[in-house]
Every structure is written in C-alpha cells, then in structure tokens.
N, C-alpha and C positions, 0 to 999 in steps of 0.2 A: 407618427406618420402624419402626413399632411392630408387635408380633405381632398377628395377626388374632384379634379377640376378639368374642364374642357380645355383643349389646346387652342391657344389664340395665336394666329399668324403674327409675324413681325409687324410692328406698328410703324406707320409713316412718320417721318421726322418733320415733315412740312407743317407749318402752322395752319390749322383749320379755321374756317370762318365760323364764328359763333352765331348760331341761328336761334338760340334760346335767350330769353330775357333773364339776366342774372339777378337773383334775389338772395340776400343773405339774412340770417337770423342771428340776432344778438341777444345776450342775456341782459335785461335792463334792470333787474333788481340786484341786491347785494348779497343774496343768500348763497352760501358756499356749500350747503349740504346737498348731497346728490338727490335728495328727495324734495328739494325746494321747488317752488313754483317758478316756471320759466315763462316769460312773456316774449313772444317773437315779434320783432319789428322788421318790416320789409324795407330794404334799401337797394335801389337799382344802381349798379356800378358798371362803368365801361370795361371792355376787355383789358386785362392786365398784361403788361409786357413781361415776358419771362426773363428774369435777371441772369447775368452771367454766373457761371459756376465759380466758386471760390478756390483759390490756389492754382497750382499748375497741374497738368495732367498726371504727372508722376506722383505728386503729393496726394492728389485725390484718390488715385488708385491704391496707393499704399495705405492710406488711412481708412478708406471706406470699403475696400475690397479685400486686400491682403491682410490687413490688421483688424479684422472684425472682432466684435466682442467674443464671439464663439472661439476664435483662434487665440485671443488673448487669455481666455480662461484655460484653454488647453496648454498654452505656454506657461501659465502660472503653475499648473499642476506639475508640468515637467521640471520647471526650475525648483519647485519645492522638494520634489523627490531627489533631484540632483544634489541639493543642499544637504538632505538627510544622508545621502550616499557618501558625500565628502566628510560629513561629521562622523559617520561610523568608521570610515577609513582612518581618520585622525585619532579617534578614541580607542580604536582596536589595533593601533600601531601597524596600519597598512593591510590588515586582514579582516574581512567582514565575517562575522559568525553566521552560521547557517540559520540559527534561530532568529537572528535580527532580520535577515533577508526574508524569512517566512512571515514574520510579523508585519513587515512593510508590505509584502504582497497581499496579505489578508486585509490589512487596513485599506489599501487601495481598492481591492475587490468590493469591500463593503460600501465604500463611497460610490463606486461605479453602479452598484445595484440600487442604492438608496435613491439616486437621481433618475431611476426608472420606476420607483414605487409611487403609486398614485397619491396616497395620503401625504407622503413627504413632499412631493412636488406641489400639491395643493397648499400645503402649509407655507411653503416658500412664497407662493403667489399671495396668500392671505396676509402675510407679514408685510410684503412690499406695498400692497395697495392701501395699507393703513396710513401711508404718508399723506398729509393734508395738502390741499391746493395752495396753502399759504407758504409752503416750502418753495425755494427757488426752482424755476424750471430746469436749471442745469442739473439739479439733483434728481428731480422727478423723471426727466428723460433718460437718465442712466438707470434708475430703478426699473423702468419699464422694460429693460432688456433682460429681465429675469428669465424670459423664455429661451435664452441662449444656454440654459442649464445643461444642454447636451454636451457642452464643452467639458463639464465636470465628468460626465459619464464616459466619454471617449478618452479624455486625458487620464483618468484614473484606471480605465481598462488597459490602456497601453502600458502605464506604469506598473500595474499588477503583473502583466505578462513579463516585463523586463525583470522585476524583482523575483518572480517565481522561477524564471530561467536561471538567474544567479543562484537561487537557493538549490535548485535541482543539480546544478553543476557542482556545488559544494557538497551536496548529499552523495553525489556519485564519487567524489574524491574520498569522502568518509567511508563509503562502502569498499572502495578499492584498498583502503588502508586496514579495514577491519571487516572482513567478509562474513558478517553475521546475517542470518536469514531476515531478521526484522529490518536491517538496513537495506537489504535487497528489495523488499516489498516497498519500503519508503521511497527508494530511488525509482522504482517502476511506476508507482502511482504519481510521482512527481513529473516524470516525462509524459505520462498520459495527460495530465493537466496542462502542461506546456503545449503539447500538440493540439489540444482542443482550443486553447487560447489563440494559438497561431492561426488555426482554421477560421475562428471568429474574426480576427483582425484582417486577414486577407479578404474574406467575404465582405467585410464592412468597408473596404476601400471604396471611396466615392464612385469612381468610374465602373468598378465591378458591381457595386451595389445597384447602380442605376440600370445596368445592362441585364443583370440576372437577379432582379429583386426577389422573386419567389424563392429562388435557390438561396439567396442571402438569408431570408427568414428561416428557412429550414436549417441551414448550417448554424445560424445564430442560436436557434432554439435547442436543437438536439446536442450541439457541441456544448452549450451552456449547461444542460442537464447532466451530460456525462462528466464534465469537469466538476460540477458541484458534488456529484456522487464520489468522484475520485478524490476531491478535496476532503470529504468526510473520512474516507479510508485513510488518506494521508495523515489527517490530524490525529486519528486514533493510533496509527502506527508510530507517528512521531511522538505522541504522548508515551507510548511504550518505551521508546528509546530514552526519553527524558526520565521516565520512572526508573528505568534500569540504572541510569547515571546517578540519580538522586537517592536510589534505594527507597522509593515511595510507590504508592499504588498508581495505577493508570488514571483512576478518577481524580486523584490529587493533582497529577500532572496536567490533566485536561483543564480543570477549573483555574489553574494557575497560569494557563497559557492564553495570551491575548488572541492568538489565532482561533481558539475555540469560541470565544465570545463574538469575534468578528464573523465567523462562519455561521453562528447562530442567528445573527441579525440578517445576514445574506439569505439564509434559508427561509427565515420568517417572511421576508419580503416576497420571495418567490411563491411561498404557500399562500400568502394573503391574496395575491392576484389570482392564482389558478383555483383556489377554493371557492371563488365567486363565479365560476364558470356556470352559466345557465342557458337553457334553450327557451327562447321567448317567442310568443306569437307576434307576427308582423301583419299589419293591415296596409297594403300598398294603395297609393293614390297616384295613378299614372298621370303625369303632367303632359307628356308628349313622347314621341319616339326617341327623344334625346334625354329625357329626365323623368324621374319618379320621386315620390315622397313616401318614405316608409314610416308608418305610425306605430308606436309602441304604447300599450295601455297599462303595463304592469306596475308603473310607478310614475310619479310626477318628476319633473326635472326643472331646476332653477336655470336661469340664463347663464351663459358663459361656460358651459361644460361640453366635453366631447366624450365619445364612447367607442370602444373597439367592437366591431361586428364581423362575423365570419359564418360561412357555411361549411368550412373545413377547419375546425378549431386547432387541429394538430399541425396543419400545413401553413395557413396564412391568416392574417388579420388585417382589417382595414379600419382606420380611425375616421370618424365623422363628427362634425359639430352638431350638437343637439339643439332643437328648437322647442320651447314649451308649447304644448297644445292647449289652447284655452277654450273652454266651453262658452259659446257665445251668450247663452242666457244667464248662467250663474257667474261667469267671469273667473271660474276656478280652473286651475291647471288639471287637465284630465289626461296626463301622459305626456309624451314628447314625440318628436319626429326628426328625421334627417332627410336632407335633399341629396339625391344621388344622380349624377350625370354620367354619360357614357365616356368612361376613361380607361376601359380595360375589360378583361373577361368577366370579373366578378360584377362590376357595375352594369355591364351589358345584360348579364343574366338577371339581375334584379329588375331592370327596366322592362325586359321582355316578359317577365312573370308577374302578372297583375292579380294573382290569386292569393288568398290568405294562406300564410305558411309560417314556419318557425325558422329563426336564425339564432346563432349563438352570440352571447355577449359575455365579456370577461372583465374582471377587475372593477374598480370604482370609477365613476365619472371623473374626468380629468380637466382641469382648467387649461385654457389655451392663451395665445398671445393677446386676443381681444379683451381678456379680463383686465389687462393693464390699462385699458382706456379709462378706467376709473381715476387714474392719476392726473388726468388733464381736464381743464375747464371746458374746452371745446375741441372737437376733432373733425377730421374729414375721413370718411370711409370710401375706399375705392375697391371695386370688385369687377372682375370680368367673368362672364359666363356663369357657371354654377358656383363661383366664389361667393355669390350672394347668399348661398345657403348658410355658411357659418356666420355671416353678418346678421341674419335674421334674429339670432339669439340676442345680439347686442341691441338691435333695433327694438326688440320686444321689451328688453329691460328698461329702456327709456330713462336712463340715468344721466348720460352725458350728452349735452347739446351737440348736434352733429349735422354735417352736410353729407350727401351721398352722391357718388358718381358710379354708375353701373353701366358697363359697356358689354353688350351681348347681342346676339342675333335674335330677332323676333321675340322680345321678352315675354309678351303675353301668350303668344302661340307656343313657346317652348316651355315656360314655367307656370303658365296659368294666371288668371286674374287674382287669385289669393296672394301669391308671392308678390306680384306687382303692386297690389293694394297695400300690402304690409310695408313695402318700401316707401310708397307715397304717404302713408300715414306717419311714418317716422320722419320724413322730410318732404313736406308738401311741394317743395321746389326741387326735388331730387333731379339730377341730370341722368336720365335713363337713355343711353345712347344706343339706338338700334343700328347695329353694324350692317344689317342687310340693306337698309335704306341709305345710310350716311357714310358707309365705309368705316375704317378704323380711325379712332381719334388720335390726336397728339396727346397722349394720356398724361404726360408730365405737365404740359401746359394747362390742360383742363384741371388737373389736380391743384396746381398752384393758383389758378383762378379762384377756386373754392376756398383755398387757404386764406387768401387775401380778403375775400368777401366776408368770411365768417370770423376772421381773426383767430383761426384755429391754432392750437398749440402743438398739434401732432397729426400725422397722417398714418392710417392703417390700410394696408392693401392685402387682399386675398385673391391670388391669381396663380398662374403657372410660374415656374422658376424664372423664365426670361423676362416676363413683364414685371414680376415682383422686384427683381434686381434693378430693372430700368427705373421704376418709380422710386424705390428706396434710395438709390444712388442719386437720382435727379433731384430729390427733395433734400437729402442730407448735404449735398454739395452746394445747396443754396440756403443753408442754415435752418432748414425745417426738420425737426425730428420725424423720422419715418420708420415704420416697422412692418415687416413681412415674414412669412414662414421661413424657417431654416430647413432646407430640403435634404441636407446631408448630415443631420444630427442623429 
C-alpha cells in the first residue's frame, strides 16, 4: 500500500514565473562511495526551457503508460505459463494430466506469495542496490524499477487461478468416471479453492479495488486464508489418491509431490508475517489539524523502511514510511516515527487522538521505492503535501546528493518547524512551494529545472496518483528516469 497522502487539485499547465534564486549543488570530489565527503558548490542558473517530449503522442502513451514495467512483468508471467501449457499439451499428446496442472498452480501460488513476503522483497532490493555507480545509467535505471515486483504477484496469482481451474475441471472428470469418496472430496476442495481465487481476483480489479478498498482487503485476506486451508485439505486428499494409485503411504506421496513443498513455502510466508503481529505503544506529536507524527519507541529503525499499522488488525492495514528518531544529545536512533495526514477514516482518527495509545504492527519492515535512490549519483526528490513524510527517511540517510521540491499548503503551519527544518538541512536551497501563497506550480517544469541545475540522474516523486503519473510521464518522455508509487499493485 502506498503512504497516506493529501489530495492535490489538478495543477496548472501554464509556465509559472520563478521567484526563487536557483542554486545547484555539485559533487566536486571523485569519491564514488555513498559515505564519501561531498562538497557543495553554489551555481546560479537562469530558468530552463522545458524541452519537447520525445516521439509521437501514440508512441509515448504506448511506451510509458500502457507498456509499463509492471505490465511487462505481468505479460512475461502470462507468456511463460502459456509456453508451459503448450509444452504439456505436446508432451502429453493433447491431454494435460491433472497432477501437472496442480503442480503448475502450486508453483504460481508460491511465486505469488513470495513477492508479498517482507524478507524476500527486501532481499530483491538489497541485491539490486549492489550495482555500482560505474555501471551504465541505462542498466541502473532499469534495476531501479524493482519496486514493480507487484507484477510478479498479480501475474502469478492470475496464472495460479487459471491452472487450478484447469486442474479442478480435470478432477471433476476423474470423479465422474470413478465415483470414489476420496475423489469427491478432492473435487469439492478444488472448487472451493477456485471460488476463493475468483473472489480475490474480482475484488482486486483496479476500479473495484479503488472504490471499495476496505472490502477488497477483507475479501483478499479471508478468501486467502480459506483457500490456503482448502489447499492443504486438497493436497492431503490428492496424496491419498496418488498413494492408492502407487500402492504407497500418504506420507510417501506427500513428500514426493511438488505441490506439498510449494504449499509449505506459501504457508511459511503467511505464518512469518502474522506471527510478528504486535500491539505497540504510540506517542503522538500533533503537527496540525491536518497532520500528526506517530512515534514508536520499541525499536530503532534504519532509513528506507516502511511498516504496516492498524487499529483493526483483522479488517484493514495501512502502510507508512518510517523516519528514524534521533536523540539530539547522543545522536543515537531512539525509535522511529511516521507522518500521517488526513486521507481517510483511519488517518483522521489518528490525527484527532493526541493521547498516548497502542496500535498494531505486523510483519518485518519493508523497503520501498526510495531505497533504489542509492543506484544514482544525484537525484531530485519531489513531494506534494504529506508525501514529504516518506522522503524524510531518505533525507535523514544523507547518502545520495539531492535537490528537493516540496509543494504544500502552509508547510510550517501544517507540518511544523521540525519537518521543514529537516528538509532545509537536507537541501539548504530546497524549493518549498507554499501553495496557499503562490498557487499550484507547473510541477513538471519546476522538476526539470532542478534536474538541469543539479545534473541529476533520476527523479523520485511521492504524491497522489494523478500528480505522480504527471511527473513520471513528463520526465520519462524527456529522457529523465523518473519513479513513483504503483497504486494498483
């Protein structure tokens, strides 16, 4: 899930007059290490003309909207499964065996769950950011798209449903030909799993998910649990069928079945997340009537992590980027915090309640897209409203030279001097655009200005879906790598 962000009205397309003196920071030494000393040199530049977008409107839309990395991954999973399906048809002389369909379904389900398991996802991030700055930008900018891993989750989930439906149809045919009791149980559990998978897929359809998000979470969670339980029953019953055919024990049939080991991995991933469900004390710091900062003291937190928080752990969860809390005197990390802005019932409740209380947390801290900023020599950070919250973790890390553009209403009044001060320490010449006084900026032009000034290799934006798409598309079509949250993953 994406961090809770305030809704920003549509931005004006007209070119705004720059009322700020532009200052850019360049790295003047040759150290490539992230911990190397950076010397900042101020260079005043005139306003930059926004270049034309590359290609035609059709090719731009096709490449950067319809053929996104997320959708390419989804297509890759689909084509891979189609190739396996054709291969099985050829090798089995036009008839797929039920056990082959079951194995394919189990394998896809395992992949689907793995790409939602915190440690596995973090491992993917850690491997990707090992790429050195000496590698060509063309490689690094593609590696930075690791946060599109939701394409694997959704693609494998759809494939698992298709394979399991095929298996259940075959199992039904087998029961019709040989009406043994164990075949009947196998068929019934199979249709239960198929029904639960279909409920999950329908609820996860983007337009339905956006409109009924709380219901989506409930359907996804409970249908997932029911299907997992039914999957176990099915595996045991299926092993009984196989044991009868082989004249072996059920245990022997289980350990020889790929389905058994796939479901073991799937179950372990689920248990690993929910076994770390804890109720933690929260210390609120009310920033304004629009935002609050929730402090947790039970553990320290390194930069670039997010955490799931809830007051109704069975019903709904909300993901927030964490910010390390530093003790001013010792400089040590004394817990972490999250910035919450008014974006719904849950966030409004947290803002209105300024008393010490407890909230639920679950799973391990999870890396987000900003972690991939380590792949670049220099970046531009763009945030609107409370989108600055997730960015504070990156700014605290102080590893990658960056410029900051933050567009929000009354920044100090809404988020307090501490947040504004953190932004200014990270970039003394940050463009903090007060929309109450100046209106909404031409955010694409302002972003490109900072890219040119700082010679940045990439842009990161944390905002609502409309502005995120606007900036990412506006930068990519002008040859600048840009990254923003995937809201339907």
